[in-house]
C-alpha positions in Angstrom: -122.2 18.7 -58.8 -123.3 19.9 -62.4 -123.8 16.7 -64.3 -127.5 15.9 -64.1 -126.9 11.8 -64.7 -124.5 11.8 -61.6 -127.1 13.7 -59.8 -130.0 11.3 -60.5 -127.5 8.4 -59.8 -126.8 10.1 -56.2 -130.5 10.5 -55.6 -131.2 6.9 -56.4 -128.4 5.7 -54.1 -128.9 7.7 -51.3 -132.9 7.9 -51.0 -133.5 4.5 -49.3 -131.0 5.5 -46.6 -132.6 8.9 -46.0 -135.8 8.0 -46.6 -135.8 5.3 -43.7 -135.3 8.2 -41.3 -137.7 9.3 -39.4 -138.9 12.9 -40.3 -137.6 12.6 -43.9 -140.4 13.0 -46.5 -138.5 13.0 -49.7 -135.8 13.3 -51.5 -135.4 15.3 -55.0 -133.3 17.3 -57.3 -133.4 21.0 -57.4 -131.0 23.6 -58.6 -128.5 21.0 -59.2 -128.6 19.8 -55.9 -129.9 16.8 -53.6 -132.8 18.1 -51.8 -134.0 16.4 -48.7 -137.5 17.1 -47.5 -138.2 17.2 -44.1 -141.4 16.8 -42.2 -140.6 18.7 -39.4 -137.7 21.2 -38.6 -135.2 19.6 -36.3 -131.6 20.4 -35.7 -130.9 16.8 -34.8 -132.8 15.3 -38.1 -130.7 17.9 -39.9 -127.6 16.6 -38.2 -128.7 12.9 -39.1 -129.1 13.8 -42.8 -125.7 15.7 -43.0 -123.9 12.8 -41.3 -125.4 10.3 -44.0 -124.4 12.9 -47.1 -120.7 13.1 -45.6 -120.1 9.3 -44.9 -121.8 8.6 -48.4 -121.1 11.3 -50.6 -118.8 13.8 -49.1 -118.5 17.4 -50.6 -122.0 16.9 -52.1 -124.0 20.0 -52.4 -127.4 19.3 -50.2 -130.3 21.5 -49.3 -133.1 20.7 -46.7 -136.7 21.8 -47.3 -139.2 21.5 -44.7 -142.1 20.5 -46.7 -144.2 18.6 -43.8 -145.1 15.0 -44.9 -145.9 14.1 -48.2 -149.1 11.8 -49.0 -150.2 9.9 -51.8 -153.8 11.3 -53.1 
């Protein structure tokens, strides 16, 4: 996916679904990819995230980053 507008629309659409998942800290865009930030590295969580992506936006390039939890300052 190379179109920035499409990527931002995708992030807006998928963020509520992904952020409801226990262990997902955030959703962003980096390197022209949808990026899902994980609180902890878990094979099951990665599978769950991939399932949402495949169901809602098949073929989209996504990366996961283990970032820990994000907290407001």
